[in-house]
C-alpha positions as CSV (number, residue, x, y, z in Angstrom):
1,X,-5.6,21.1,-18.1
2,X,-4.8,20.3,-14.5
3,X,-3.9,16.9,-13.0
4,X,-3.8,15.6,-9.4
5,X,-2.9,12.2,-8.1
6,X,-6.0,10.8,-6.6
7,X,-4.8,7.5,-5.2
8,X,-2.8,4.4,-5.7
9,X,-4.9,1.2,-6.1
10,X,-3.6,-2.1,-4.9
11,X,-5.3,-5.5,-5.1
12,X,-4.9,-7.5,-2.0
13,X,-5.6,-11.0,-0.8
14,X,-7.0,-10.0,2.6
15,X,-8.6,-6.6,2.8
16,X,-9.0,-6.6,6.6
17,X,-5.4,-7.6,7.3
18,X,-4.0,-5.0,4.8
19,X,-6.2,-2.2,6.3
20,X,-4.9,-3.2,9.8
21,X,-1.3,-3.0,8.6
22,X,-1.6,0.4,7.0
23,X,-3.8,1.9,9.8
24,X,-1.3,0.6,12.4
25,X,1.4,2.5,10.5
26,X,-0.7,5.7,10.8
27,X,-3.0,5.9,7.8
28,X,-6.7,6.5,8.4
29,X,-9.5,4.4,6.8
30,X,-11.8,7.0,5.3
31,X,-14.3,4.6,3.7
32,X,-15.2,1.1,2.8
33,X,-17.6,-0.2,0.2
34,X,-18.4,-3.2,-2.1
35,X,-18.5,-2.3,-5.8
36,X,-20.0,-4.1,-8.7
37,X,-22.3,-3.6,-11.7
38,X,-22.0,-2.3,-15.2
39,X,-20.3,0.9,-14.2
40,X,-17.6,-1.0,-12.4
41,X,-17.2,-3.5,-15.3
42,X,-16.8,-0.5,-17.7
43,X,-14.4,1.5,-15.6
44,X,-12.1,-1.4,-14.7
45,X,-12.5,-3.2,-18.0
46,X,-13.3,-6.5,-16.3
47,X,-16.7,-8.3,-16.8
48,X,-18.4,-9.3,-13.5
49,X,-16.1,-7.0,-11.5
50,X,-17.1,-7.3,-7.8
51,X,-14.8,-6.2,-5.1
52,X,-14.6,-5.1,-1.5
53,X,-12.7,-1.8,-1.3
54,X,-11.2,0.4,1.4
55,X,-9.8,3.9,1.0
56,X,-7.0,5.0,3.3
57,X,-5.5,8.4,3.7
58,X,-2.2,9.8,5.1
59,X,-2.5,12.0,8.2
60,X,-1.7,15.1,6.1
61,X,-4.6,14.3,3.7
62,X,-2.3,14.4,0.7
63,X,-1.9,10.7,0.0
64,X,-4.5,7.9,-0.5
65,X,-4.4,4.2,-1.0
66,X,-7.4,2.3,-2.5
67,X,-7.2,-1.3,-1.5
68,X,-9.4,-3.9,-3.1
69,X,-10.1,-7.5,-2.5
70,X,-11.8,-9.3,-5.5
71,X,-14.9,-11.3,-4.8
72,X,-15.4,-12.0,-8.6
73,X,-13.6,-12.9,-10.7
74,X,-11.3,-15.0,-8.5
75,X,-8.1,-13.0,-7.8
76,X,-5.0,-14.3,-9.6
77,X,-1.9,-14.9,-7.4
78,X,1.3,-13.6,-8.9
79,X,4.9,-13.5,-7.7
80,X,5.6,-10.3,-5.7
81,X,7.3,-7.7,-7.9
82,X,11.0,-7.4,-7.4
83,X,12.7,-4.0,-7.0
84,X,14.2,-4.2,-10.5
85,X,11.1,-5.3,-12.4
86,X,9.2,-3.1,-14.8
87,X,5.7,-2.2,-13.6
88,X,4.2,-1.0,-10.3
89,X,7.2,-0.8,-8.0
90,X,6.4,0.2,-4.5
91,X,4.5,2.6,-2.2
92,X,6.7,4.9,-0.2
93,X,6.0,6.7,3.1
94,X,8.0,9.1,5.2
95,X,7.8,8.4,8.9
96,X,9.2,10.4,11.8
97,X,10.4,7.3,13.7
98,X,11.6,4.4,11.4
99,X,12.3,2.1,14.3
100,X,8.8,2.5,15.6
101,X,7.3,1.9,12.1
102,X,9.4,-1.2,11.8
103,X,8.3,-2.5,15.1
104,X,4.6,-2.0,14.0
105,X,5.4,-3.8,10.7
106,X,6.9,-6.7,12.6
107,X,3.7,-7.2,14.5
108,X,2.2,-8.0,11.1
109,X,5.0,-10.4,10.2
110,X,6.6,-7.8,7.8
111,X,10.4,-7.2,7.9
112,X,13.0,-5.3,5.9
113,X,14.1,-7.1,2.7
114,X,17.8,-6.7,3.7
115,X,18.2,-4.1,6.4
116,X,18.1,-0.3,7.0
117,X,20.2,1.9,4.9
118,X,21.4,5.5,5.2
119,X,21.2,7.7,2.1
120,X,23.7,10.5,2.0
121,X,23.1,11.4,5.7
122,X,19.6,12.6,4.5
123,X,17.4,9.5,5.2
124,X,17.3,6.2,6.9
125,X,15.2,3.9,4.7
126,X,14.2,0.4,4.0
127,X,12.0,-1.7,1.8
128,X,9.8,-4.4,3.3
129,X,7.1,-6.8,2.1
130,X,3.7,-5.8,3.4
131,X,0.5,-7.9,3.2
132,X,-0.1,-9.6,-0.1
133,X,3.5,-9.0,-1.0
134,X,3.2,-5.2,-1.4
135,X,6.6,-3.6,-1.6
136,X,6.6,-0.7,1.0
137,X,9.4,1.8,1.4
138,X,9.7,3.5,4.8
139,X,12.0,6.5,5.1
140,X,12.9,8.8,8.0
141,X,14.6,12.2,7.3
142,X,17.7,12.6,9.4
143,X,18.1,15.9,11.3
144,X,21.4,17.6,11.0
């Protein structure tokens, strides 16, 4: 058997704003759709499942995010996940210019949780809250 990571799915409160955030960071929107029907109910395990979706891809074509905004049932608001909580933790991206990425994030009202750290002279990195409270890690490899 072979296995390949297809995408990471994230429910969001505002699909358009979240797509804008991630495309401004450099991902490409490769498709949008509205999904519903028996197949969607069965696949997701949720009766009356009806959502707007967008698929985004990293420039290298290796990573994808599937973002979905529920039309029905009404989306449930939860507290954003904290870094030490069990469950879906964060989505991480490597960038070639962390300061530029943070400037883009700031235009969306998204800032580092605490600041920018350096890990063993290998990476500059930070966590920030993206749209809908999504925890996003941005990391820039340091050149020696």
